[in-house]
Backbone as a printed PyTorch tensor [residue, N CA C, xyz], in Angstrom:
tensor([[[-10.3440, -12.2850,  11.7780],
         [-10.2420, -11.5060,  10.5060],
         [-10.0550, -12.4430,   9.3420]],

        [[-10.6460, -12.0200,   8.2490],
         [-10.4850, -12.8830,   7.0230],
         [ -9.5360, -12.1800,   6.0630]],

        [[ -8.8740, -13.0560,   5.2430],
         [ -8.0420, -12.5520,   4.1570],
         [ -8.9270, -11.9520,   3.1210]],

        [[ -8.4250, -10.8480,   2.5300],
         [ -9.1470, -10.1880,   1.4660],
         [ -8.2220, -10.1070,   0.2650]],

        [[ -8.7010, -10.5210,  -0.8920],
         [ -7.9390, -10.4300,  -2.1450],
         [ -8.7970,  -9.8400,  -3.2080]],

        [[ -8.5010,  -8.6180,  -3.5940],
         [ -9.1530,  -7.9020,  -4.6450],
         [ -8.3730,  -7.9930,  -5.9170]],

        [[ -8.9780,  -8.5570,  -6.9070],
         [ -8.2700,  -8.7660,  -8.2250],
         [ -8.1200,  -7.4680,  -8.9800]],

        [[ -7.0150,  -7.3030,  -9.7820],
         [ -6.7800,  -6.0800, -10.4460],
         [ -7.7370,  -5.9400, -11.6660]],

        [[ -7.8980,  -4.7300, -12.0940],
         [ -8.5230,  -4.4000, -13.4280],
         [ -7.4600,  -3.5830, -14.2060]],

        [[ -7.9100,  -3.1050, -15.3330],
         [ -6.9290,  -2.2640, -16.0830],
         [ -6.7400,  -0.8280, -15.4330]],

        [[ -7.7330,  -0.5380, -14.4840],
         [ -7.5320,   0.7670, -13.7790],
         [ -7.3810,   0.6930, -12.2890]],

        [[ -7.4890,  -0.5050, -11.6880],
         [ -7.3390,  -0.7240, -10.2950],
         [ -6.3180,  -1.7140,  -9.9120]],

        [[ -5.5950,  -1.6250,  -8.8420],
         [ -4.6100,  -2.5250,  -8.4820],
         [ -5.1000,  -3.8570,  -7.8420]],

        [[ -4.2490,  -4.8040,  -7.8260],
         [ -4.4810,  -5.9940,  -6.9850],
         [ -4.2570,  -5.5680,  -5.5270]],

        [[ -5.1460,  -6.0550,  -4.6930],
         [ -4.8950,  -5.7090,  -3.2820],
         [ -5.0760,  -7.0380,  -2.4910]],

        [[ -4.0700,  -7.2930,  -1.6200],
         [ -4.0300,  -8.4590,  -0.8310],
         [ -3.9200,  -8.0300,   0.6520]],

        [[ -4.8690,  -8.3840,   1.4520],
         [ -4.8870,  -8.0610,   2.9310],
         [ -4.9240,  -9.3580,   3.6880]],

        [[ -3.7650,  -9.7290,   4.3270],
         [ -3.7670, -10.9610,   5.0050],
         [ -3.5100, -10.7340,   6.4970]],

        [[ -4.3510, -11.2880,   7.2940],
         [ -4.2760, -10.9780,   8.7720],
         [ -2.9560, -11.5430,   9.4140]],

        [[ -2.1510, -12.3360,   8.6580],
         [ -0.9150, -12.8220,   9.1800],
         [  0.1270, -11.7200,   9.1520]],

        [[ -0.2250, -10.5330,   8.5160],
         [  0.7010,  -9.4020,   8.5340],
         [  1.2710,  -9.0680,   7.1470]],

        [[  0.6170,  -9.6100,   6.0680],
         [  1.0230,  -9.2640,   4.7210],
         [  0.0510,  -8.4210,   4.0570]],

        [[  0.4140,  -7.2590,   3.5350],
         [ -0.4980,  -6.3500,   2.8590],
         [  0.2400,  -5.9810,   1.5450]],

        [[ -0.5310,  -6.0660,   0.4440],
         [  0.1360,  -5.8020,  -0.8310],
         [ -0.7990,  -5.0390,  -1.7970]],

        [[ -0.1680,  -4.0710,  -2.4220],
         [ -0.8070,  -3.2070,  -3.4740],
         [  0.0600,  -3.3260,  -4.7070]],

        [[ -0.5240,  -3.7670,  -5.8620],
         [  0.3190,  -3.9710,  -7.0890],
         [ -0.5720,  -3.6670,  -8.3100]],

        [[  0.0480,  -2.9660,  -9.2180],
         [ -0.5970,  -2.7680, -10.5240],
         [ -0.7610,  -1.3200, -10.8370]],

        [[ -1.9240,  -0.9900, -11.3770],
         [ -2.2730,   0.3420, -11.8370],
         [ -3.3410,   0.9600, -10.9210]],

        [[ -3.1670,   2.1840, -10.5770],
         [ -4.1710,   2.8480,  -9.8020],
         [ -4.5010,   4.1390, -10.4930]],

        [[ -5.4230,   4.0780, -11.5020],
         [ -5.7710,   5.2240, -12.2390],
         [ -7.2740,   5.5390, -12.2770]],

        [[ -8.0240,   4.7700, -11.6170],
         [ -9.5370,   4.9670, -11.5300],
         [ -9.7110,   6.1990, -10.6610]],

        [[-10.5070,   7.1180, -11.1330],
         [-10.7630,   8.3780, -10.3460],
         [-12.0250,   8.3900,  -9.6760]],

        [[-12.7670,   7.2550,  -9.6820],
         [-14.0440,   7.1710,  -8.8980],
         [-13.8270,   6.7260,  -7.5950]],

        [[-14.5730,   7.1330,  -6.6650],
         [-14.4580,   6.6450,  -5.2600],
         [-15.1020,   5.2220,  -5.2060]],

        [[-14.2400,   4.1850,  -5.2250],
         [-14.7380,   2.8520,  -5.3540],
         [-14.9940,   2.3150,  -3.9600]],

        [[-15.7160,   1.2410,  -3.8690],
         [-15.9570,   0.5980,  -2.5990],
         [-14.7810,  -0.1350,  -2.1690]],

        [[-13.7820,  -0.4210,  -3.0570],
         [-12.6020,  -1.0950,  -2.7150],
         [-11.7790,  -0.3500,  -1.6510]],

        [[-11.6930,   0.8950,  -1.8200],
         [-10.8800,   1.7370,  -0.8420],
         [-11.5750,   1.7710,   0.5560]],

        [[-12.8700,   1.8170,   0.5260],
         [-13.6220,   1.7330,   1.7690],
         [-13.4490,   0.3550,   2.3960]],

        [[-13.4070,  -0.7110,   1.6690],
         [-13.2700,  -2.0510,   2.1640],
         [-11.8870,  -2.2170,   2.7580]],

        [[-10.8680,  -1.6210,   2.0870],
         [ -9.4730,  -1.6830,   2.6540],
         [ -9.4130,  -0.9370,   3.9040]],

        [[ -9.9290,   0.2590,   3.9940],
         [ -9.8440,   1.1290,   5.1790],
         [-10.6260,   0.3670,   6.3850]],

        [[-11.7270,  -0.2540,   6.1250],
         [-12.4980,  -1.0150,   7.1290],
         [-11.6760,  -2.2230,   7.5990]],

        [[-11.1060,  -2.9290,   6.6710],
         [-10.2610,  -4.0980,   7.0830],
         [ -9.0960,  -3.6950,   7.8990]],

        [[ -8.4260,  -2.5150,   7.4910],
         [ -7.2900,  -2.1430,   8.3120],
         [ -7.6520,  -1.6630,   9.7030]],

        [[ -8.8680,  -1.0520,   9.8930],
         [ -9.3530,  -0.6620,  11.2190],
         [ -9.4350,  -1.9300,  12.0100]],

        [[-10.0630,  -3.0620,  11.4650],
         [-10.0880,  -4.3030,  12.2410],
         [ -8.7450,  -4.9130,  12.4730]],

        [[ -7.8340,  -4.7920,  11.5060],
         [ -6.5200,  -5.3700,  11.7280],
         [ -5.7310,  -4.6830,  12.7940]],

        [[ -5.8720,  -3.3160,  12.8560],
         [ -5.2160,  -2.5430,  13.9210],
         [ -5.6340,  -2.9640,  15.2590]],

        [[ -6.8830,  -3.3560,  15.4300],
         [ -7.4480,  -3.8020,  16.7070],
         [ -6.7560,  -5.0670,  17.1760]],

        [[ -6.3460,  -5.9630,  16.2920],
         [ -5.7090,  -7.1670,  16.6460],
         [ -4.5860,  -7.5060,  15.5880]],

        [[ -3.5130,  -6.7670,  15.5840],
         [ -2.5570,  -6.8670,  14.5630],
         [ -1.5730,  -8.0420,  14.7570]],

        [[ -0.9050,  -8.5000,  13.7340],
         [  0.1940,  -9.4460,  13.9130],
         [  1.4170,  -8.6440,  14.4840]],

        [[  2.3200,  -9.4280,  15.0690],
         [  3.4950,  -8.7550,  15.6690],
         [  4.3130,  -8.0000,  14.6990]],

        [[  4.2750,  -8.4480,  13.4200],
         [  5.0560,  -7.7740,  12.3020],
         [  4.1460,  -7.6460,  11.1350]],

        [[  4.2160,  -6.5270,  10.4950],
         [  3.3870,  -6.2710,   9.2450],
         [  4.3820,  -5.8530,   8.1630]],

        [[  4.2080,  -6.4570,   7.0620],
         [  4.9970,  -6.1540,   5.8560],
         [  4.0610,  -5.6140,   4.7790]],

        [[  4.2500,  -4.3390,   4.3460],
         [  3.4520,  -3.8460,   3.2830],
         [  4.2980,  -3.7590,   2.0020]],

        [[  3.8180,  -4.3080,   0.9520],
         [  4.5720,  -4.2830,  -0.3390],
         [  3.7040,  -3.4530,  -1.2990]],

        [[  4.3320,  -2.4680,  -1.9030],
         [  3.7060,  -1.5640,  -2.8730],
         [  4.5080,  -1.6570,  -4.1350]],

        [[  3.8410,  -2.0080,  -5.2260],
         [  4.4160,  -2.1560,  -6.5140],
         [  3.4680,  -1.5520,  -7.6280]],

        [[  3.6060,  -0.3230,  -7.8610],
         [  2.7030,   0.2830,  -8.8400],
         [  3.4160,   0.5560, -10.1410]],

        [[  2.6910,   0.2830, -11.2470],
         [  3.2630,   0.6780, -12.5570],
         [  2.7500,   2.0640, -12.9150]],

        [[  1.6530,   2.4050, -12.2610],
         [  1.1040,   3.8370, -12.4710],
         [  0.2470,   4.1260, -11.2270]],

        [[  0.3700,   5.3930, -10.7120],
         [ -0.3290,   5.8530,  -9.5370],
         [ -0.6890,   7.3010,  -9.7010]],

        [[ -1.9690,   7.6020,  -9.9640],
         [ -2.2560,   8.9820, -10.2430],
         [ -2.4160,   9.7490,  -8.9080]],

        [[ -2.7060,  11.0270,  -9.0070],
         [ -2.7860,  11.9550,  -7.8000],
         [ -3.9480,  11.5060,  -6.9050]],

        [[ -5.0830,  11.2060,  -7.4550],
         [ -6.2670,  10.7900,  -6.6900],
         [ -5.9930,   9.6370,  -5.8310]],

        [[ -5.3950,   8.6230,  -6.5060],
         [ -5.0490,   7.3080,  -5.7500],
         [ -3.9100,   7.4720,  -4.7810]],

        [[ -3.0140,   8.4650,  -5.0430],
         [ -2.0180,   8.7330,  -4.0550],
         [ -2.5760,   9.2060,  -2.7900]],

        [[ -3.6140,  10.0940,  -2.9280],
         [ -4.2710,  10.5580,  -1.6370],
         [ -4.9400,   9.3250,  -0.8760]],

        [[ -5.5880,   8.4470,  -1.6120],
         [ -6.1910,   7.2870,  -1.0030],
         [ -5.0930,   6.3960,  -0.3300]],

        [[ -4.0190,   6.1530,  -1.0760],
         [ -2.9560,   5.2910,  -0.5340],
         [ -2.3220,   5.9420,   0.7070]],

        [[ -2.1600,   7.2060,   0.6500],
         [ -1.6350,   7.9370,   1.8320],
         [ -2.5330,   7.7520,   3.0270]],

        [[ -3.8210,   7.8320,   2.8690],
         [ -4.7570,   7.6320,   3.9970],
         [ -4.6100,   6.1890,   4.4920]],

        [[ -4.5520,   5.2510,   3.5950],
         [ -4.3770,   3.8560,   4.0320],
         [ -3.1120,   3.6580,   4.7980]],

        [[ -2.0260,   4.1660,   4.2960],
         [ -0.7150,   3.9810,   5.0060],
         [ -0.6500,   4.7630,   6.3790]],

        [[ -1.3570,   5.8570,   6.4580],
         [ -1.4120,   6.5780,   7.7270],
         [ -2.0770,   5.7140,   8.7700]],

        [[ -3.1920,   5.0210,   8.3920],
         [ -3.8250,   4.0980,   9.3560],
         [ -2.8820,   2.9850,   9.6920]],

        [[ -2.1780,   2.4160,   8.6820],
         [ -1.2640,   1.2930,   8.9840],
         [ -0.1700,   1.7780,   9.9460]],

        [[  0.3000,   2.9990,   9.7420],
         [  1.4120,   3.4990,  10.5790],
         [  1.0650,   3.5170,  12.0500]],

        [[ -0.1980,   3.4020,  12.4370],
         [ -0.6010,   3.4060,  13.8960],
         [  0.0200,   2.1740,  14.5570]],

        [[  0.3920,   1.1450,  13.7720],
         [  0.9640,   0.0020,  14.2970],
         [  2.2050,   0.3270,  15.1680]],

        [[  2.9010,   1.2680,  14.6420],
         [  4.2350,   1.7250,  15.3660],
         [  3.9380,   2.1240,  16.7900]],

        [[  2.8050,   2.9360,  16.9090],
         [  2.4240,   3.3800,  18.2820],
         [  1.9830,   2.2180,  19.1480]],

        [[  1.6070,   1.1520,  18.5410],
         [  1.1520,  -0.1250,  19.2640],
         [  2.4460,  -1.0210,  19.5540]],

        [[  3.5800,  -0.5300,  19.1750],
         [  4.9120,  -1.2250,  19.3390],
         [  4.9630,  -2.4750,  18.5350]],

        [[  4.3310,  -2.4420,  17.3280],
         [  4.4640,  -3.5460,  16.4040],
         [  5.4210,  -3.1590,  15.3310]],

        [[  6.0650,  -4.2010,  14.7240],
         [  7.0330,  -3.9650,  13.6750],
         [  6.2920,  -3.6790,  12.4190]],

        [[  6.7190,  -2.6410,  11.6750],
         [  6.1520,  -2.2400,  10.3930],
         [  7.2330,  -2.0730,   9.3910]],

        [[  7.1550,  -2.8040,   8.2510],
         [  8.1100,  -2.6430,   7.1460],
         [  7.2500,  -2.3220,   5.8530]],

        [[  7.6510,  -1.2230,   5.2340],
         [  6.9660,  -0.8600,   3.9740],
         [  8.0300,  -0.8940,   2.8460]],

        [[  7.7730,  -1.6960,   1.8980],
         [  8.6900,  -1.9030,   0.7460],
         [  7.9940,  -1.2850,  -0.4960]],

        [[  8.6290,  -0.3370,  -1.0790],
         [  8.0720,   0.3600,  -2.2790],
         [  8.9780,  -0.0120,  -3.5020]],

        [[  8.3620,  -0.8150,  -4.4180],
         [  9.1230,  -1.2210,  -5.5760],
         [  8.7470,  -0.2860,  -6.6790]],

        [[  9.8470,   0.0290,  -7.5290],
         [  9.7270,   0.8770,  -8.6460],
         [ 10.7450,   0.5330,  -9.7290]],

        [[ 10.3610,   0.7440, -11.0190],
         [ 11.3040,   0.4460, -12.0370],
         [ 12.3200,   1.5910, -12.0500]],

        [[ 13.5930,   1.2310, -12.2860],
         [ 14.6870,   2.1610, -12.1380],
         [ 14.4720,   3.5290, -12.8920]],

        [[ 13.8780,   3.5010, -14.0440],
         [ 13.6860,   4.7300, -14.7930],
         [ 12.3480,   5.4320, -14.4580]],

        [[ 11.6090,   4.9290, -13.5720],
         [ 10.3050,   5.5020, -13.1400],
         [ 10.4150,   6.4340, -12.0290]],

        [[ 10.8770,   7.6790, -12.3780],
         [ 11.1000,   8.6830, -11.2650],
         [  9.7760,   9.0580, -10.6810]],

        [[  8.7010,   9.1380, -11.4320],
         [  7.4190,   9.5350, -10.9100],
         [  6.9070,   8.6720,  -9.7570]],

        [[  7.0170,   7.3460,  -9.9870],
         [  6.5450,   6.4140,  -8.9750],
         [  7.4210,   6.5900,  -7.7270]],

        [[  8.7590,   6.6850,  -7.8880],
         [  9.6510,   6.8470,  -6.7580],
         [  9.2670,   8.1360,  -5.9840]],

        [[  9.0440,   9.2130,  -6.7400],
         [  8.7730,  10.5180,  -6.1100],
         [  7.4780,  10.4290,  -5.3210]],

        [[  6.4860,   9.7410,  -5.8100],
         [  5.2160,   9.6190,  -5.0840],
         [  5.4680,   8.8870,  -3.7700]],

        [[  6.2670,   7.8080,  -3.8500],
         [  6.5950,   7.1010,  -2.6030],
         [  7.3660,   7.9240,  -1.6240]],

        [[  8.3460,   8.7200,  -2.1150],
         [  9.1130,   9.5610,  -1.1820],
         [  8.1630,  10.6570,  -0.5850]],

        [[  7.3190,  11.1610,  -1.3200],
         [  6.2940,  12.1280,  -0.8120],
         [  5.4850,  11.4760,   0.2750]],

        [[  4.9530,  10.3110,   0.0530],
         [  4.0480,   9.6410,   0.9820],
         [  4.8440,   9.3410,   2.2400]],

        [[  6.0960,   8.9620,   2.1070],
         [  6.9410,   8.6030,   3.2710],
         [  7.0380,   9.8450,   4.1980]],

        [[  7.2240,  11.0310,   3.6040],
         [  7.3510,  12.2890,   4.4280],
         [  6.0140,  12.6520,   5.1160]],

        [[  4.8930,  12.3770,   4.4000],
         [  3.5350,  12.6890,   4.9160],
         [  3.2060,  11.8190,   6.1240]],

        [[  3.4870,  10.5250,   5.9810],
         [  3.1180,   9.5610,   7.0370],
         [  4.1850,   9.5360,   8.0940]],

        [[  5.3140,  10.0710,   7.8250],
         [  6.4570,  10.0960,   8.7650],
         [  6.8220,   8.7210,   9.2500]],

        [[  6.9400,   7.8310,   8.2100],
         [  7.3540,   6.4140,   8.4020],
         [  8.3360,   6.1080,   7.2500]],

        [[  9.5000,   5.5050,   7.6300],
         [ 10.4340,   5.2220,   6.5930],
         [  9.9050,   4.1750,   5.6030]],

        [[ 10.1750,   4.3420,   4.3870],
         [  9.8280,   3.3520,   3.3350],
         [ 11.1250,   2.8270,   2.6900]],

        [[ 11.1710,   1.5650,   2.4670],
         [ 12.3710,   0.9640,   1.8880],
         [ 12.1100,   0.9730,   0.3200]],

        [[ 12.9240,   1.6460,  -0.4150],
         [ 12.6960,   1.8010,  -1.8350],
         [ 13.6000,   0.7460,  -2.5460]],

        [[ 12.9440,  -0.0780,  -3.3820],
         [ 13.6630,  -1.1530,  -4.0620],
         [ 13.4950,  -1.0020,  -5.6310]],

        [[ 14.6320,  -0.9470,  -6.2960],
         [ 14.4370,  -0.8170,  -7.8500],
         [ 14.2430,  -2.3400,  -8.3610]],

        [[ 13.5340,  -2.3130,  -9.4390],
         [ 13.2940,  -3.6370, -10.1670],
         [ 13.2900,  -3.3900, -11.6160]],

        [[ 13.7070,  -4.3880, -12.3910],
         [ 13.6730,  -4.2300, -13.8010],
         [ 12.2570,  -4.3020, -14.3170]],

        [[ 11.3990,  -5.1140, -13.7260],
         [ 10.0210,  -5.2440, -14.2090],
         [  9.0310,  -5.2200, -13.0260]],

        [[  8.2380,  -4.2600, -12.8720],
         [  7.3300,  -4.1290, -11.7350],
         [  6.3750,  -5.2890, -11.7220]],

        [[  6.1130,  -5.9120, -12.8020],
         [  5.2160,  -7.0510, -12.8820],
         [  5.7270,  -8.3040, -12.0990]],

        [[  7.0290,  -8.3430, -11.8980],
         [  7.6780,  -9.4600, -11.2240],
         [  7.5230,  -9.3940,  -9.7170]],

        [[  7.0500,  -8.2740,  -9.1930],
         [  7.0960,  -7.9740,  -7.7660],
         [  5.8550,  -8.6410,  -7.0800]]])
């Protein structure tokens, strides 16, 4: 598997997919078009699940996440959650700014949908994550 790094735009997040077990989503997710990036991520994760690292750490740090992209992120995390059935370690860390209740609520919602605990971490500036 190869490492994938998708650079952010003003409407799409930075995405890092590393076969060593590091997965990161950071920035803004407000694009409402079905982009090829989400398909690329889902395809990569399918391959990763076939030969995963012993431990996978997912870092999520959004400054904005709309409803459309919440659905896409939920689909991605549902796939990643399959690692637990494979008896692999999975840690999901969700960073949010202390006063950003919307981002926290979206993470809490996703956690219940995928039935996997998410570690919520407050930060003063989401850009530092």
